[in-house]
N, C-alpha and C positions, 0 to 999 in steps of 0.2 A: 495480411496485411501488414498494418502500414508501417514508415521509418520509423516514427514517431511513438507507437503502440510497440514498434520492437525496443526501441533505447526503455520503456515503462518496462517492459517481460523480463530484457534483461539484468535491470537493476533488480526488481526485486526477486530473480533468481540469487543475484549475490548479497540481500539482506535473507532467505532463508539458507544461504548456505546450509545450516547448523538445525533444521528442519526434519525430520524423516519423512522420505518422497512419499509418504503416499497424501499426509498431510498436506505439501508443499503443491502438488498435481491439484488436491482439492482449492487450495490458496488461487492456484495462476486459473483455473474453471473463473474461480468468479473474477479476477482480476480482470480477464477473458469479453465479460460482463458489461467491462466501465468501463478501458483504461485510461481513461481520462478524468476521472471522481480522482485513480490511483495516483494519476499524476501530480494534480492538484494536491493532494495528501501531503503526500513526498513536499513536494513548493514550499509549506503548512511546515512540516516539519524541519524542514532545513532553516527552515527564518527562524524557527524560533531557535532551534538551536544557537546559529551562528550570532541570538540576541542575550545567549546568554544561561540557555540552559537547561539543563542535561538529557543527554537524549532519550533516557527511560519516562522524565511528567514530561517533555517535549507529545510525542505519538502517544502516551495515553489522554496530553489536552488533544489535539488533534486526532485520535482518531475516537473519544467525546463529545465530541460538538458530528462527527459523519456517520453517529451510530446505529439511526435510526436508515437510511441508506444505503449503510454496509448490511442491517439486515436483512433488506430486498432481494440486495442483491442474493445469499448465501441462499434461499428459502427458495430461488427458483429455479 
């Protein structure tokens, strides 16, 4: 795991702190498969939030954009 992957993982762990441990592990295993995708998703969400969009809506918009890629990762 490179330093970039480490920071992506730590950021996601903070975001998932209220999620049950078992689900956290599932999510983290998907993130480990393609950390660059999740970094890009995080950056796009942050940009939308900074532009004034509420976090929930920003997240939903970006996740819809990457839905097919996320589904492929979860199936492997």
